[in-house]
C-alpha positions as CSV (number, residue, x, y, z in Angstrom):
1,M,-29.2,-7.2,99.5
2,H,-31.0,-4.8,98.8
3,G,-33.2,-3.2,101.7
4,V,-30.9,-4.3,104.6
5,I,-29.2,-2.0,106.2
6,E,-25.4,-3.3,107.2
7,R,-24.6,-2.1,110.8
8,A,-21.1,0.1,110.6
9,H,-20.3,-0.6,113.6
10,P,-21.8,-4.1,115.8
11,L,-19.2,-4.2,119.1
12,L,-20.0,-0.2,119.8
13,D,-24.2,-0.9,119.3
14,R,-24.1,-4.0,121.3
15,L,-21.6,-2.1,124.6
16,R,-24.5,0.5,124.6
17,I,-27.3,-2.0,124.9
18,E,-26.0,-4.3,126.8
19,T,-24.5,-2.1,129.7
20,A,-26.9,0.6,129.4
21,A,-28.5,-0.9,133.0
22,Q,-24.7,-0.1,134.8
23,H,-24.4,3.0,132.4
24,D,-28.0,3.6,134.2
25,A,-26.8,2.6,137.8
26,L,-23.7,4.8,138.0
27,E,-25.3,7.6,136.7
28,A,-27.6,7.5,139.4
29,G,-25.3,6.1,142.2
30,L,-23.1,9.1,141.7
31,A,-25.4,11.5,140.9
32,L,-23.0,14.4,140.3
33,L,-25.7,16.3,138.4
34,D,-27.7,16.8,141.9
35,R,-28.0,20.1,142.9
36,P,-26.9,21.2,145.5
37,F,-23.1,21.1,144.3
38,S,-21.1,20.3,147.0
39,R,-17.9,20.8,146.9
40,N,-17.4,17.8,149.9
41,R,-19.3,15.0,147.0
42,F,-16.7,16.2,144.6
43,L,-13.6,15.7,146.5
44,G,-15.0,12.5,147.6
45,V,-15.7,11.8,144.2
46,L,-12.1,12.4,142.7
47,K,-10.7,10.6,145.8
48,G,-12.2,7.2,144.0
49,F,-11.4,8.2,141.1
50,H,-7.9,8.7,141.9
51,G,-7.8,5.4,143.5
52,F,-9.7,3.8,140.9
53,H,-6.8,5.0,138.1
54,A,-3.9,4.3,140.3
55,A,-4.4,0.8,139.7
56,W,-5.7,0.5,136.3
57,E,-2.9,3.2,134.2
58,P,0.0,0.7,135.5
59,A,-1.4,-1.9,135.0
60,A,-2.9,-0.4,131.2
61,A,0.6,0.3,130.3
62,Q,1.6,-3.4,130.5
63,S,-0.7,-3.7,127.9
64,A,-0.6,-4.6,123.8
65,Y,-2.7,-1.2,123.6
66,A,0.1,1.0,125.8
67,E,0.6,3.2,123.7
68,F,-2.8,4.2,122.6
69,L,-3.9,4.3,126.4
70,M,-1.5,6.8,126.6
71,P,-2.4,10.3,125.9
72,R,-5.7,9.2,127.6
73,R,-3.9,9.2,131.5
74,R,-6.8,10.2,133.8
75,L,-4.2,10.1,136.7
76,A,-2.0,13.7,136.7
77,G,-5.3,15.4,136.3
78,V,-7.5,13.7,139.4
79,E,-4.2,14.2,141.0
80,R,-4.1,17.6,139.8
81,D,-7.2,18.2,140.8
82,L,-7.0,17.1,144.7
83,R,-4.0,19.0,144.8
84,S,-5.6,22.0,143.3
85,M,-9.3,21.6,146.4
86,G,-6.6,21.1,149.0
87,L,-4.4,18.0,149.6
88,A,-1.3,17.3,150.5
89,Q,0.6,15.1,147.4
90,A,1.5,13.0,150.9
91,D,-2.5,12.6,151.0
92,I,-2.8,11.8,147.6
93,D,-0.5,8.8,147.5
94,A,-2.1,7.8,150.8
95,L,-5.5,7.1,149.2
96,P,-7.0,4.0,148.8
97,R,-6.8,1.9,145.6
98,C,-8.7,-0.1,143.8
99,E,-6.6,-3.3,143.0
100,A,-9.5,-4.6,141.4
101,A,-9.0,-2.2,139.0
102,A,-5.9,-3.3,137.7
103,D,-7.4,-6.5,137.2
104,L,-9.6,-5.3,134.6
105,A,-6.1,-4.8,132.3
106,A,-5.5,-8.7,132.3
107,T,-6.7,-9.7,129.6
108,S,-6.9,-7.7,125.9
109,A,-10.6,-7.4,125.7
110,G,-10.4,-6.5,129.7
111,V,-8.5,-3.0,128.3
112,L,-10.3,-2.5,125.5
113,G,-14.4,-2.7,127.9
114,A,-13.0,-0.8,130.8
115,S,-11.7,1.6,127.8
116,Y,-14.8,2.4,126.0
117,V,-16.5,2.9,130.1
118,L,-13.3,5.1,131.0
119,E,-13.4,7.1,127.6
120,G,-17.2,7.0,127.5
121,S,-16.9,8.9,130.7
122,S,-15.1,11.9,129.3
123,L,-19.0,12.8,127.4
124,G,-20.2,13.1,130.6
125,G,-17.5,14.7,132.0
126,A,-18.2,17.4,129.9
127,V,-21.7,17.9,131.2
128,I,-20.6,17.9,134.6
129,T,-18.3,20.9,134.1
130,R,-21.0,23.0,132.4
131,A,-23.4,22.5,135.2
132,L,-19.9,23.5,137.6
133,S,-18.6,26.2,135.7
134,G,-20.5,28.7,138.5
135,E,-19.4,27.1,142.0
136,A,-17.4,28.8,143.5
137,W,-15.5,26.4,144.9
138,L,-14.7,25.0,141.8
139,P,-10.6,25.2,140.9
140,E,-9.7,27.6,138.5
141,G,-9.9,26.1,135.1
142,G,-12.4,23.4,136.6
143,F,-11.4,19.7,137.5
144,A,-9.3,18.0,134.8
145,H,-10.6,14.8,135.5
146,F,-14.1,15.4,134.0
147,N,-12.6,17.9,131.1
148,P,-9.8,15.9,130.1
149,Y,-9.7,16.9,126.9
150,G,-11.3,20.0,126.7
151,D,-12.5,20.8,122.9
152,Q,-11.2,17.8,121.4
153,T,-13.2,14.8,123.8
154,G,-15.8,14.9,120.6
155,V,-12.5,13.6,118.2
156,R,-10.7,11.4,121.1
157,W,-14.0,9.3,121.8
158,R,-14.8,8.7,118.0
159,E,-11.0,7.8,118.1
160,T,-12.3,5.4,120.6
161,R,-14.8,4.0,119.1
162,A,-12.7,3.5,116.1
163,F,-9.9,1.5,118.2
164,I,-12.2,-0.7,119.8
165,E,-14.1,-1.4,117.0
166,R,-11.2,-2.1,115.7
167,E,-9.0,-4.8,118.1
168,G,-12.0,-5.5,119.8
169,A,-13.8,-7.3,117.0
170,H,-13.2,-10.5,117.2
171,L,-13.9,-10.5,121.2
172,Q,-17.4,-9.1,121.5
173,D,-18.6,-11.6,124.1
174,E,-15.5,-10.7,126.3
175,V,-15.3,-7.3,125.7
176,T,-18.7,-6.4,126.7
177,A,-18.8,-8.3,129.6
178,A,-16.0,-6.3,130.5
179,A,-17.7,-3.6,130.7
180,A,-19.9,-4.5,132.3
181,R,-17.7,-5.3,135.0
182,S,-16.2,-2.1,135.0
183,F,-19.0,-0.1,135.7
184,D,-20.1,-2.5,138.3
185,L,-16.5,-1.7,139.9
186,L,-16.9,1.6,139.3
187,L,-20.1,1.9,140.7
188,S,-19.4,-0.3,143.7
189,W,-15.8,1.4,144.7
190,L,-17.3,4.7,144.1
191,T,-19.9,4.5,146.2
192,R,-19.0,2.3,149.2
193,R,-19.0,4.2,152.3
């Protein structure tokens, strides 16, 4: 049809639009770019991310998408960050886990929705990495969790977007709902007191 522009990424557009409020709430709740930057605040956030990934990654590894997700695991990076900030491995192993994160991997749509949220966070992580670059307490090389892909962040995000669009095209309602649940769970877990 002349004059009609077909959208190339209907699921990704929908995810971006329909989870914008949850994305904004998580960003505001964590306030990771608010100054002054605090070692203790970032240590607390990293502990929270550890608890989330410690439950999410083993469950997601049992999904149909395990092969795609393997190079996108972030638990080892956050553990490296915690060790570089002075935590012993025994202390890391004893951190609380967000068991509800495993539930996100119970369905294909859940894995895709959570992957949208977790992989999308690498874009914000690159911004956080740049902002923290001059902090004296920052571990040498920065935080692996926030910048897991280095200069390949954009490439990885495009790969993830294409994968979600392809695999989730027939599950748009479910994937969008799962992404919203993922944002909400991260917000409640990472800002718990």
